[in-house]
N, C-alpha and C positions, 0 to 999 in steps of 0.2 A: 263434518265439523259441527261443533255445538256453539251457537252464538251466546254471548254473555247475557243477553236480555231475552232470549228466545226459549220456549218451553220444550223444544225437541231438536234432534240432530237433523242435519241436511246432508244429502249426498252431493259431492262436487265431482262432476265428470269433466275431463280435460282432453281435448284433441289438439295435437300439435300439427302445424302445416308441413307439407312435403319439403324436405331440405332443411328442416330446423337444425339438425345436428351437423350441418355442413358449413356453418358459419357462425357469426356472432350478431346477426341482424336482430332487431327488435320487431315485433309484430303487433298489429292492431288486435283488439280482443272483442269477440262477439260473446255477449252474455245472454244465455237463454233461460227464461223463466219456465217452470215446469219441466226441468231438464230430464227428469225420469221418464217423461212421456214423449218428448219430442227430440231428444238428443240425436238418436240414430237418423231419423228422418231429416233433421236440420243439417247434419253432417253431410248427408248425401246431396242435399240442396246446394250447399257451399261447394262441394266437389264438382258439381255440374257447372258451376259458374267460374271455373278455374281460369278462363281466359278473359273474364269480365270484371273480376274484383281482385284486389290484392290478396295474397296469402294471409291467413289470420289464425290466431289461437281461438279455439272455441271452448267456452266454459258453460256447462250446464249445471244449474242449481235446482235441486228437487228433493223429492221424498226418497229416503233409503228403501231398498227392496223389502226389508222386513216390515215396513209401515205403509206399503202401497195402498192397502185397503182404507187408509185414513187420509188419502190425498185430498179429498174434497174438504174435509174438516180442516186440515192443516193449511191448505192454500187460502181458504176463506180468512183465516187469521193473518197469514203472512202478507196477503195482497190488499187487505182492507185497512184504510187508515182511520176508520170510524167503527163504533160498536154496532150501530143500527144498520147493518149492511143490507138488510132486506127492505128497508124503507126507501122509497124512490119517488122522484118527481116526474117520472116518465109519463107521457100522455096516456099510455095504456096500462097504468099501474093497477087499476082495479082488476083487470083481466089477469095481469101478471101475478097479483097476490093470490088469486084462486089457483092459477097454474102452479105457483110455487109450492102450494100444499101438496099437489100431486107429485111434484118433483122430489120433495122431501120424503114422501112415502116410497117413491121408487128407489131412492138412494138407500133408504133404510132396508128395504127388502133385498137389494142387490149386495148389501154388505159394504158399500162405499163409505158409509157414515154420513151423518147430517151435521152440517156446520152449526155449532151452537155458540161459538165465541169468535170474535173478530177484533179488529183494531190494532193488529201487530205490525202494520206496514212501516211505521217509523223505525221500529226495532229491526225489522228485516232489511230495510234499506241501509241502516247503519251496519248491520252484519255484512252486507255485500261490500260496502265501501271502506269500512274501517277495520274489518277482520279478514274477510276472504281475500280481498285484493292485496293487502300487504303481505299476507302469507304466500300467495302465488308469486308476487313480485320477487320474493327471496329465492324462488326456485326456477322461475321461467322469465324469459326476456320479453316483458310486456312493454309495448310502445305506449305513449301517452295518447292513445286513441281508443276509446271504449264505446261500443255500440250496445245498447240495451234493446232486447226484443222480448215482447210479451204478447200473448194472444188471449182473448176473452178476459178472465180475471187478471191474467198476466198483463194484458194490454191496459187494464185499469191501473195496475200497479205502475206500469211504465209511465202513464200520465202523471201519477202521483210523484214519481221520482223527478220528472221534468219540472214540476212546479215547486217541489219541496227542496230539492238539492240539485238544481240544473247543472251545476259544475261537475257533478259526479260522473256524467257521461257526456260525450261530445255529440253522439247521434242516438236518436230514439225511433224505434219502429213499434208503434202502438197499434196493435191489430184487434179489431172487434171489441173495443173497450166500452163497457157500460158506464157512462159518466153521469147518469141521473141518480146514482145511488147515494145513500146517506142524506136524503132530502136536499140535494143540490150541493153537497159538500165540495165537489171538484170546482164548481164555478165560483163558490165563495173562496176557495183556496187560490184560484187564479186571480180573483179580485184583490185579495190580500197581498199577493205578490206584486200586482200592478201598482198598488198604493205606495210601495216602498222601493220599487225598481223601475228604471227607465230603459232597461235593455234585458234581453233574454238570449244568451249566446248558446245556440243549439241548432242542430239540423234535425227536423222532425218529420216523420211520416205518420199520418193517421190513415188507417185503411179499414175497409169493411167489405163484406160481400153483398152484392145487390139483392140476393134472395133472403138475406137476413131480415129484410123489411117484411116479408110475408111468411117467415118461418115461425111456427107455433112456439110459444113461450119466449123465444128470442125476441120476437117483435115487441112483446110487452116490456122488455127491458129498455128498448129504445137505443140499441147500439148505434145504428146508422144516424139517427137524428141527433143523439148526444155528441157523437164525435164530430159531426158536421157543425154543430153549434160551437163546440170548443174551437175548431179550426177557424170559424168565423170570428169568434171573440179575439183569438190571438192575432189574427190578421189585422183587425181594427186597432189593436194596440200599437201597431207600427214599430215594433222593436227593431232597431237597425241591424242587429246581428242574428236575428231569427230567420232561418230558412225553413219554410213550412210547406208541406205538400199534403194533399188529400187525394185518396185513390179509392174508387169503388170498383170492385171486380165483377164484371157481368157473369151471370149464371153460376155464382159461387155462394154456398151457404156457410153456416158458422164453422163447420168442420173443414170444408175445402178451401176456405179463405186463408187458413194458416200458412201453408207452403207458398201460396201466391204472394202473401204479404212479405214473407221473409225474402223470397227471391227478388221481387220487384224493389223492395226496400234497400237491399244490399246493392243491387245494380244501380239504383238511383243515387243513394247517398254516398256511395264509394266510387262512382264512375270516374270522376276526375283523378282519382288516386291510383 
């Protein structure tokens, strides 16, 4: 699909639950960011939870196969709500900035592309909610129960969606999100939301891996400290309808946290259902 306000196409992958064709039931929907990279693994994770969570429709949104080498460039635009995505208030920002130069060089040499543009998150969120969802609703039986999952930059976008259009999803699993980016943008966004709202109706899990604290480059972004801080800020707001959880996974790093976050998040947020 090509979003009206986006500069490129997105691949939409869909998995229907067992028994979908044997009735007229509607199903909750799990939305996966970076679908091109995590769809198959996430589908296996959900299948392993068959006795612990309700059956659901899975939607992966990501880069088309012909553009996979540009995924770093494209996701930097889609997931960042600000242009200055490399500017950060993380405590380790000086070290991070130096490491980021090496990361850019690595991505250049590997052919993955270096992200030079950002700020497309508002358009990407509108694409998901106002274009993709209505199109899928015409073809599939979607329940009014939507879960957003994102890891790393996808987790950052997950947090943006929570604070920008919280009604868009009912449950949010924000994994390893770097929230110091944009010179404190996310905390200012939260502050703006709090000035005009006295409630935040959502179920949210912030998750990170314990070893991300000591993982080179990742440590400089401040994933663990920034998600902890956001959880603390939201807790102190005392929103009556907000159900908030924070989870650190022992002995997990930035890569291995992803499946743990999805599995634990689904089991926790959907347990009662």
